[in-house]
C-alpha positions as CSV (number, residue, x, y, z in Angstrom):
1,M,-26.7,1.1,-37.5
2,Y,-29.7,2.0,-35.5
3,E,-32.5,4.4,-34.9
4,G,-30.4,7.5,-33.6
5,P,-31.6,6.8,-29.7
6,V,-31.1,3.5,-30.0
7,Q,-27.4,3.6,-31.6
8,S,-26.9,6.7,-29.0
9,L,-27.3,4.5,-25.8
10,I,-25.0,1.8,-27.5
11,E,-22.4,3.9,-27.7
12,E,-22.2,5.3,-24.4
13,L,-23.1,2.3,-22.5
14,G,-19.9,1.2,-25.7
15,R,-17.9,3.6,-23.3
16,L,-17.4,1.8,-20.1
17,P,-14.6,0.0,-19.4
18,G,-15.1,-3.6,-20.2
19,I,-18.1,-3.2,-22.4
20,G,-17.0,-3.8,-25.9
21,P,-19.5,-3.2,-29.1
22,K,-21.9,-6.5,-29.0
23,S,-21.8,-6.3,-25.2
24,A,-22.6,-2.6,-25.5
25,Q,-25.4,-4.1,-28.1
26,R,-27.3,-6.2,-25.8
27,L,-27.2,-4.1,-23.0
28,A,-28.7,-1.6,-24.8
29,F,-31.6,-4.0,-26.2
30,H,-32.2,-5.5,-22.4
31,V,-32.8,-1.5,-21.4
32,L,-35.3,-1.6,-23.9
33,K,-37.1,-4.4,-22.8
34,L,-37.3,-3.1,-19.4
35,P,-40.3,-1.8,-18.0
36,L,-40.5,2.2,-18.3
37,E,-40.2,2.4,-14.4
38,D,-36.8,0.2,-14.1
39,V,-35.4,1.9,-16.6
40,K,-36.0,5.2,-14.9
41,R,-34.9,3.6,-11.5
42,L,-31.6,2.7,-13.4
43,A,-31.3,6.0,-14.3
44,R,-32.0,7.8,-11.3
45,T,-30.1,5.4,-9.1
46,I,-26.4,6.1,-11.4
47,V,-27.6,9.8,-11.0
48,D,-27.9,9.4,-7.5
49,A,-24.9,7.8,-6.9
50,R,-22.6,10.0,-8.9
51,E,-24.2,13.4,-7.3
52,R,-23.5,11.6,-3.5
53,M,-20.7,10.2,-3.6
54,S,-17.4,11.9,-3.2
55,W,-13.1,10.8,-2.3
56,C,-12.8,10.6,1.2
57,T,-10.5,13.3,1.7
58,R,-7.6,11.5,4.0
59,C,-7.7,7.7,1.8
60,F,-9.5,8.1,-1.5
61,N,-11.9,5.8,-1.2
62,L,-15.3,6.3,-1.9
63,A,-17.2,8.4,0.6
64,E,-21.2,10.1,1.3
65,A,-18.7,12.0,3.4
66,E,-15.6,14.3,4.0
67,L,-14.0,10.9,5.4
68,C,-15.1,7.9,4.5
69,K,-16.9,5.1,7.0
70,I,-13.3,3.3,7.7
71,C,-11.5,6.3,8.4
72,L,-14.3,7.6,10.6
73,D,-14.0,4.3,12.4
74,D,-12.2,4.3,15.8
75,R,-11.6,0.5,16.1
76,R,-9.1,0.4,13.2
77,D,-5.1,0.7,14.0
78,P,-4.2,3.9,12.5
79,T,-0.4,3.1,12.6
80,V,-1.2,0.4,9.5
81,V,-2.0,1.5,5.9
82,C,-2.6,-0.8,3.4
83,V,-2.0,1.0,-0.1
84,V,-4.4,-0.4,-2.6
85,E,-5.0,0.7,-6.1
86,E,-9.1,1.4,-6.5
87,P,-11.5,1.4,-4.1
88,R,-13.3,-2.4,-5.1
89,D,-9.5,-3.2,-3.8
90,I,-10.9,-2.1,-0.4
91,V,-13.5,-5.0,-0.8
92,A,-11.3,-7.5,-1.5
93,V,-9.3,-7.1,1.3
94,E,-12.0,-6.7,4.0
95,R,-13.6,-10.0,2.8
96,T,-10.6,-12.0,4.6
97,R,-11.5,-10.0,7.8
98,E,-7.1,-10.1,8.4
99,F,-6.9,-6.3,7.9
100,A,-7.9,-4.1,10.6
101,G,-5.9,-0.7,9.8
102,R,-6.9,2.0,7.2
103,Y,-6.1,2.1,4.0
104,H,-4.9,4.5,1.2
105,V,-6.2,4.5,-2.8
106,L,-3.6,5.5,-5.4
107,Q,-6.6,5.4,-8.2
108,G,-4.6,3.7,-10.3
109,A,-1.0,2.2,-11.1
110,I,1.8,3.1,-12.8
111,S,1.2,2.4,-16.8
112,P,3.8,4.5,-19.3
113,L,1.7,2.6,-21.7
114,S,-1.5,4.1,-20.8
115,G,0.0,7.5,-19.7
116,V,-0.4,7.2,-16.3
117,G,2.6,7.8,-14.1
118,P,3.0,8.7,-10.5
119,E,2.0,12.1,-11.1
120,Q,-1.1,11.2,-11.8
121,L,-2.0,8.9,-8.7
122,R,-2.4,9.6,-5.2
123,V,1.0,9.3,-4.1
124,R,1.7,12.9,-2.6
125,E,-1.1,12.2,-0.4
126,L,0.5,8.8,0.6
127,L,3.8,10.9,1.7
128,A,2.0,13.7,3.2
129,R,-0.3,11.1,4.9
130,V,3.2,9.2,6.7
131,E,4.7,12.5,7.9
132,S,1.7,13.7,9.6
133,E,0.1,10.6,10.5
134,A,2.7,8.6,12.5
135,I,2.4,5.6,10.0
136,A,4.6,3.1,11.7
137,E,3.7,0.4,8.7
138,V,2.6,0.2,4.9
139,I,0.9,-2.5,3.3
140,L,1.9,-2.4,-0.5
141,C,-1.4,-4.5,-1.9
142,T,-1.1,-3.4,-5.6
143,N,-2.3,-6.1,-8.1
144,P,0.2,-8.8,-8.7
145,N,1.1,-7.7,-12.2
146,I,2.9,-5.5,-14.0
147,E,1.8,-2.3,-13.3
148,G,1.0,-2.9,-9.6
149,D,4.8,-4.6,-8.8
150,T,5.9,-1.1,-10.3
151,T,4.2,1.1,-8.7
152,A,5.0,-1.1,-5.6
153,M,8.6,-0.7,-5.8
154,Y,8.3,2.7,-7.0
155,L,6.1,3.0,-4.0
156,A,9.2,1.3,-2.0
157,R,11.9,3.7,-2.6
158,L,9.9,6.6,-1.9
159,L,8.9,5.4,1.5
160,N,11.9,3.2,3.0
161,P,14.0,5.9,3.6
162,L,11.6,7.7,5.6
163,G,12.3,4.9,8.4
164,I,8.8,2.9,8.2
165,H,8.0,-0.8,8.1
166,V,7.6,-1.4,4.4
167,T,5.3,-4.6,3.4
168,R,4.2,-6.2,0.4
169,I,1.2,-8.8,0.2
170,A,3.1,-12.3,0.0
171,S,2.9,-14.5,-3.3
172,G,-0.4,-16.8,-3.4
173,L,-2.1,-14.7,-5.7
174,P,-2.3,-15.1,-9.1
175,V,0.5,-13.2,-11.5
176,G,-1.5,-11.2,-13.7
177,G,-5.0,-11.2,-11.9
178,D,-6.8,-8.4,-10.4
179,L,-7.4,-8.2,-6.3
180,E,-11.2,-7.8,-6.9
181,Y,-11.4,-11.2,-8.4
182,A,-9.3,-12.7,-5.8
183,D,-11.5,-15.0,-3.3
184,E,-10.9,-14.3,0.6
185,I,-8.5,-17.6,1.6
186,T,-6.3,-16.4,-0.9
187,L,-6.1,-13.1,-0.6
188,G,-6.0,-13.8,3.2
189,R,-3.0,-15.8,3.9
190,A,-1.3,-13.0,1.4
191,L,-1.8,-10.7,3.6
192,V,-1.2,-13.0,6.8
193,G,2.4,-13.2,4.4
194,R,3.2,-10.3,3.3
195,R,7.2,-9.6,3.5
196,D,9.6,-6.2,3.5
197,V,10.3,-4.4,0.4
198,A,13.3,-3.6,0.0
199,S,14.3,-0.4,-2.2
């Protein structure tokens, strides 16, 4: 145990995803070594990002306004929607330069062990978009792991009866991996080689 403020800092950093006790301790001591102005700038940046950013009301990507930049871009094909788990997955897909449609962010994946079901995701909003926006194709671009595959199969069962083209990104991504860690070429090939999803 460290002195009060140091221990509190370690505990708060340890609450971040992917940060274990040792990493939290290492980060805390790094922050304590920084010049005070750098620490204040970091704190201001965190607060500013949290205050200014919200969810796009159409696709649930991060946005500074009601709609994100991608939804506001008239050059993108509004009839094709790529469904991803998290906003960071959009960045991964965009790096491929293979997709020119719009997105829908589920904000997670079905994971019964973690207590996440379809009702915790943006599934209702996706179905509403399909009905109201004349969407012709939905690309299921969830992570190639158990949760991502389960989510894709669930969505395919809901979307196929609606008469739209439902595809899933092709293989090429490592099973158990996350989209944000995929290289541009592998993810680009997976997008180009996507396939139909049967319910």
